[in-house]
N, C-alpha and C positions, 0 to 999 in steps of 0.2 A: 528463167534466164532470158535476157534480151541481147540482141546483137545489133550493132550499127556499123555501116560501111561507108567510108568516105572514098568516093571514086574519082579517079583522074585518068588521063590518057594512058599513062604507062604503069601506074600502080593503083592498087586498092588497099585501103587500111581498114581492118576490122577490129572492133572492140567488143568485148563481152562484159556484161554486167549481171550480177546475181539478182535474185528476185527482190532484193532491197535496194537495188541501184548501185551497189558497190562494184567498182571495177575489178574484173578478174584477169584482164590482160588485153594487150593489143599487139597486132602484128601486121606487117605490110607484105603484100604479095604482088607479083607481076600481073598486069592486066592482059592475060592471055589464057588459052585453055588450060595449060599446066598450072598456072597461078590460081585459076578458078577452082580446079580440083583440090589443090593444096589448101585453099581457104575453106572450102566446104568440108574438107577433112578435119579442120580445126574445130568445127562445130560438133557438139555432143550428139546431135540427132534431132530430127523434126519434133519428136515428142517432148524433148526437154527444152526447146527454144520456143518461147511464146510468139515471137515475131522477129523478123530481120528488117531493120530500117535501112534502106538504101537511098543514097543521094544520087540523083541523075539516072533514074530508070529509063528515061527516054534518050539518054546520050551515053556518057562514059560507062554507066552501070547497066546498060540494057542487056548485054550478053550475060553478065553475071546474074542479073535478076532472073533471066530465063533459066539458067542452070540451077539456081536455088529453088525456084518453083518446081522444076522437074525433079529435084531431089526431095520434094515434099515439104519445104519450108514455106511459112506464110511470109510473103515479101510485101513490104509497104514502102511506098515512095515517101521520103522525108523531105520537107521543104528546107532549103538552105537558109541558115540564119541571115538576118539583114547584114549588109556590109558594115554598118556602124558597129554592130555587136562583134563581128569578126575582127574588126580593127581594134576595138577596145580590149577584147580578150586575148588577142594574139592568134597567130596561125600555127597550128600543129595538127598533122593528120591524125595521130592517135587521139588527141583531145577532141578533134572534130568527130571522130568515129564514136567516142564516148558520148558526146552530146547527142548524136543521131540515135544511139541506142537508148538514151534516157528519155527522149521525147515521147516514146510510145506510151508508157504508163501515165505520163503527165498531161498530154494534150492530144486527144483524138483528132482535133481539127488540123494538126500538123501533118497528118498522114492521109494518104489515099491508097486504096487497094490497087495492086498491080495486076 
């Protein structure tokens, strides 16, 4: 299973994909300690999630990335898609989170260890 998180100032949206890349669900949480705990509670556990791709581990996603790492998850910084791609495909936090989750198995260069 893979997870991807689209981060913003006030909210973080997580999407889960199965081992074949099929969406399992997406949900948005507040970007605060309570929201981090609820988001982590949605995950099945570090042993069942191959990696969590997080956008903005040096900014909006920094505190969440630290929480995920402390909880035992492998966290990877995911590069944001080019602006032209985002404009073409439309903007949707759940869709963005799915894209972030799907990049891990497809493109190792899109990730850096946190």
